[in-house]
N, C-alpha and C positions, 0 to 999 in steps of 0.2 A: 661323369670326373669322378675320378677317384680320391677315396678321402686322405690318400698319402700322397698325391699329386701335388705338393705343396707349390710348387712355381705357378703350374695351371690355377691352382685356385686362388693363389695372389695375384696372377695377371687378369683372374676374372673378376676378383672384387675389387680392382683397381677400375675396370671398365664400368663395372655397375656404379662404381662412385661417383665414374665421370657422366655417365648417361643417365642417371637417376634425376638429377635436377633439370636435365634437358627434357625430359620425359615428361616431369610433373609440370614443367613450364609450357611445353608446347599442350598437354590436355588443358591445363586450367584455362589458356588462351583459347583453344577451341571450342570448350564446353562455355565459356565466356561469351564467343561470339555466337554460340547456339541458342545461348539464353537473350542474348541481345535483338537476335531475329526472331524469335519468338516472339519477344516483349512487344516487339515494332509490329509485329503481325497481328498479335491480340488487338493491339491498340488500335491498327487501323479497322479491324473487324469490328470492335466497338463503336467505332465513331458511325462506320458503315451501318451498323445495326439502329444506332440513336438517330441518324438522319434517315430513316426507312429507306434505304437501298433495297429495291426489288429483291434482287437474286439473294440477299443474305439475309433476309427477314424470312422469305419464305423458306429458304434451306434452314433455318434456327427452329422455324414454327415446326415444321414438317419433322425433324427430328424429334420434337418433343410430344408431336402427336404420335409417333410410332408404336407406343405401347398403348395407344388407347383403345377399348374395347369396340368404341365405334370410333373407326378411323375418319380422322379430319384431313383435308389437302387442301395449303394455303396456295391460291391460284393468282394472286395478283395484289400489287400494292398501289395505289393511287394517293399522294400525300399521306395523311396522317390515318388512314382508312383501310384496312385488311381484308380482302376477299376469301371466304373458306368454304369449301363443300365438304360438307358432313356424309358418310355413308350410315343410315341406320339400319338397325337391323329388320327384315321383311316380317310383317305382320304374320305371315303363314307360319313361320318358323318360332312365334311365342306356343306357349303350353297353353291345350284346351282344356286343361283340368287344374281343380287346384285343393289343397288339404281342407278337410272337413271333417264334421261329426255326423253320425247317424243320429236319429232320434232318441236311442238308447245310450249314445254317448261311444260308441264305437271310432274310432278312425276310418275315414273312408277319403274318396276322391269324388267329387264334384264337379260337373261341368260349367265351363266358364261360358256365361252368354256373350254374345256378340260386344257388346256395352262394356261387359268386363275385360275381354281382353284389348277392347279400344282403351280403355282408361289404363290398364297395365301397360300396355306398348306405349300410349302417349307418356306415362311418367318416365318410363325408361330412357324415351328421347328426350322428354325436358331436364331429366338429369345429366344426359349426354350431350346436351347443348352446351348448359351450364357449366360444365366439367371442361367442354372444348373452349370456351368465350374465357372463363377463368386461366386457362392456360396460355391461351394467345395472348393476350393482353400480360401475364406475368414474364412472358419470351420476348415479346418484344415492348419494350420501355417506351417506344417514340409510337407508338400505335395509341390512337385514342377512341378508334372505333372500329366493330368487325361487321361486315356485313357477310351475313352466311345464310346457304341454303342446304336442306336436307332433302338427299336424293334416298329414295327405298323402291324395291320392287312390290309393284301394286297389284294385290291378290287377285283382281278380275283380270288383269289381261297378262299377267305376268311380265310387263315391259316397267323399265324404271321411268321416274316421275319425279317431280318434286314435291313436298308435303308441306315444307315450311320455309320461308323465307322473310328476310328483317333484317334491321339495323339495330346493334347492341352497343351503346357507349362505353368506356371504362368507367365513369362514375356510374352508370345505373346497375352494373353487376357487383361493382366492389361495396356501394352503399346499402345494396339489398341483404337482408341476413338469410343464410339458406342454412337451416337448422334441421328441417323435419323432411321426411320424404315428398309430403304432399308440397312442400314449396318449389320443388320440380315444375308444377304447373304455373307458375309464375313466370316463366320465360316470355310468353306472349304480352304481359302486362307492363312490361318494363322496357320493352323493344319498340323500335321506331319503325311504321310502314310492315308492320309485320302482316302475315297472312298464314293461316294451318287448314290441312286438309280436314282435322276433327273440328266442327263446331258443336255448339250448344244448339240444342233444338227452342222450338218456343215454351214447351213443358219444362226445360231446364236440364235436360237429360243429353248426354253426348252421342251424337250422329253414330249409327251404329255400321257404316261403309265409309272406304277410302278410297277417296276420287283425285286424280293429279291436280296441283294447281297450275293456273293460266301462266306457263314458265314467260310468255311474250308481254307480259306487265312491266318486268323488270329487264334492262338492257342487259343483253349478251347471257342470260340464262336459257334462251333458247338454242342460242348458237353453242353454247357450251352441249346442252344434253342431244342437238342433232349430232355433234360430232363425237360421241359415246359410242364405245362399241358394245354393244349387249349381243354379242354371239358367243356363246359359251364355249364351243368348238376353236373359237379364233385364238391365237396366239396373240394376238394385241392387246396392250393395257385399256380396260377399262373400269370406269367409274364403280360397276356392279362391284369390281374387285379390289376396291380401296382397302377393305377389313383384310384382304390377303396380304398385298402389297405393302400397306403401313404397319399392319398389325402383328409382326411378327417377333415383335420385344426384341428386335437387332437393330442397331443405329444404323443408317445407310453406311455403306463400304464392309470393306473384310478387315476386322480386326488384326488379322494374322499377318496383313501386308503392310501396318502400320510400323516403322521403324521407333525404337526407344528413343527418343532425342539427347537422353542424358546417358546413355550408354558409354560407358570409360571404354574406350580403346585396349586393347591387350598390350602389354610390353613389346612380346614378339610382331604383331600387326605393326606396332609402330618403327619397330627397330627394321622392320622389312622393307616400309614405306620411307624411310630416312636416308637420304643419299650416304653412301659409306664414307668415311674419314680416312684417308689411308693412316694420318698420321694425326691420330688426337693429341689435343692439347691438355697436356697433365693440368689438373686442378689445384694450381697456384697461383699465389697474387699475382697479377701480372707486372711484369716487367718494368715499363713505363707506365707510370700513371699521374696523375695530378695532385700534388699535396695541397692539403687544405689547412688553412688557419682557424684557430676560434672565433665562434661567429659568423663565418663564412657561411652564406647560402647559395644555391644554385639549382635553376630547375632540371627534372631528370626528364630526359628523352622518352617518349611512349615506348622505345622499344625496351626500357629498363624496367616500365610495369609490369611487364611480362614475367620477369623473373630478375630481380637485384640479390645479386650473391656477397655474401658479409663474410670474410674470415679475419679473424682476431689470432695473430700471432705473439708469443711472448716467451719471454723466458727468465729465470732467476726467482719464481716463484710460482704458484699455482692460481689460476683462476678461473672464471665461468662467464660466459655470454650469455643474457637474459633479454628478452624481449618483452614490450608492453604494447599492448594494443587498445588504446584509450580513446574516449570520445570529446568531444566538443569543451567538457568540463575537465578535462585533463588527468579521468581516471577510468579504470577498467571499468566495463559492463558489469563483468563479475568476475572470479578468481579463474573461470577458465579462459581469460585473455591475457594470462601469464605466462610466458612460456620459461621455463628454467630448466634443469638437469632432472626433474622428476616428472616435468610434463612438458616432452618436446613439441608441441605440435599444438596449434589455433586454429580457427576457422576455417575446420575444414581442411587443414593441412594447409594454409596460404599463408601463415608464417611457421616455420619449422625448423630446431636446429638439427644439425646432421651428425654432431659428434665432434670428439678432438681424435687428434693423433699426433705422434711426433714425428717431425722432420729436421732430421739433423739435430742441431744444438736448439731447436726451437718445438715449444707446442703451439698446433694449429687448432682454432676450434670454427666452424662454419657453420653458415646459418642461409636459408633462403627466405626471401620475402615476395610473393605475387600481388603485386598493390592492386593490380586490376581486378583480383578474385576478393578481394577485403570486402566484407560486407558495407553498406553504406554509414553504418554506426561507428565504425573506426574512422576516425579523423587522422589520430596520429600513430606513427609508431616508432619508441624511444628504444635504441639500441644501446644497450647497457652492459659494465661489465661488475662482477664482483669476489673481492678476494676469500678466499677459502675461508671459512667460516672458523674452524678448528685450528688453523695455521694462527692467525691472530695476526698477523701482518697486514702492511697497507700498501696501497698502490706505488708506493715508493719503493718497495721490493722489487717491481717488474723492471725489467730489461729488455729494451728492443722491442717494445709493446708499440703493435701497428694495427688499424682497420685496415683494413681494404675491401672497396665496394667496387664491384663490375657487372656486368649483364653480357650474355651473348653477343660478339661482334661489335661493344660498343666499347666507349671510356671509359677508364679505371680511374678511382680516387683514393688518397691514401689519407689517413689522418692519426697524428700520433699523437694520443692523450699526455697529460702532463703526469709526471712520475710525483704527484703529490702524498707525502709521507702523511699528511693529516687527514686523509679519506681511505675505506676501506670498499667503496662502490661510487659507480661512477655511469653517468648518460655521456657516451660516446659522439653519436650523432643522433639526429630526429628525421622522420621522412612525416612529411605534414602535407594534407590538402591546402590546395591555394587555387586562386583563380588570375588568370592572365588573359589579357584581352577578351574578358568574357568567357573565357574557355577554361574547363576544369583541368588543372594541372597536380603532380606531385613535385614537391621539392624538398631539398636536404638542407638541412643545416650542421653545422660541425659545433659541437658544445664543449665536453669536456668539464663538466661540472658533476661535483660529487657528493658523498654524503660520509661523514665521521662513524655512523653506528652501522656502516656496511649495507647486507642484504636489507635487512629488519627496516630500516630508515628507506631505502630505495623503494621497496615495495610500499611501505604504506603511503610513501608521497604518491603513490600512483593508484590509490585506494585498494589494493589488496589487502585480504582481510589475514593479518600475521598472527596465528595461535600462540 
């Protein structure tokens, strides 16, 4: 559109002024609904996690396990007990040498004995077991014990086998200090009904061979082992591949396919999806509206919560519309909750001044308040006016002053504030939270009460720091 196309630009500006409040109200309502849905889903998920719902607990725990060096997999929940299978690094993949010094003090590599390799492997496994147990308890707050079995590929047969199993309680894990590397070897001491392939000989040394445990002693272990796919050329899932399937440092699912829930819908997209209005109504106060009297209150319909429009029209002198978002104590939380000509919006745009314009012989200043989008700390919204500070005039100088309130497709109300020559600032109406029949509602109260010292007194009354 050309810069000199004044008629088209004026018409476009008018259409924008008409569409902007509706677009803002629609987006606010949509995002509020998204937030409510997400909050409901989160609450349901949390309740399911606390009640040890099997699918919820296993999914949460497996997501937490996905970046562990020794991948664990939650396989079931029974009451407050979680069952986990952990895939430990194979003994054959452990180093066969370690750093050392020659008799002359030169660095060298020394071969590890079988028992040294077993001790290294056992310490690593104990560390992984403790980490898996601590992470499982941290992720699932309703779980009080974990039945854990460790699987690895045995050196002699190159077949999968269980090398550790037992039960560990939350109290035992959380009350045991874990400070030194050798503390990892205490995992067997604090478990219940534990068994380990690595044993201590009568001379106090560790066994030098690794043999599978009898899985038949524990119900379900042998079935799990029998059902494991151990063919490296097969595409079927395998317990041997837990470290590959769950250890990729990527949470389950493809992040690229996750939609951003709070994405702002572009105006053009909203406009395209909004049915065309062949004869858009001009943004002017409604022709037919209910007149309010001072002290009158009414319950606002829920449709008005999505976008309540306020239009203050006047003549005879200049005045400004102001909004105060206050808490239960009747004061703003900070100066950001004071909406006036130098700060035209607050609460993320939930309360906004739209500016003044001349309409015939009257000046009209408009504002919108999206009650459903206001934070919970905001309990009241005071809609006020104040006279031009520099002019030194009072509200008695205003003529034909009226505040019109309406919402899309709903009832309209009009309140004519008193032309009081003794005041320079006035709260015209107040919007406030209330409860009706046990349900939260928003109410409207017509006031028309003012302050002789103008904006300064009005601002101070609501807790605004006036310098």
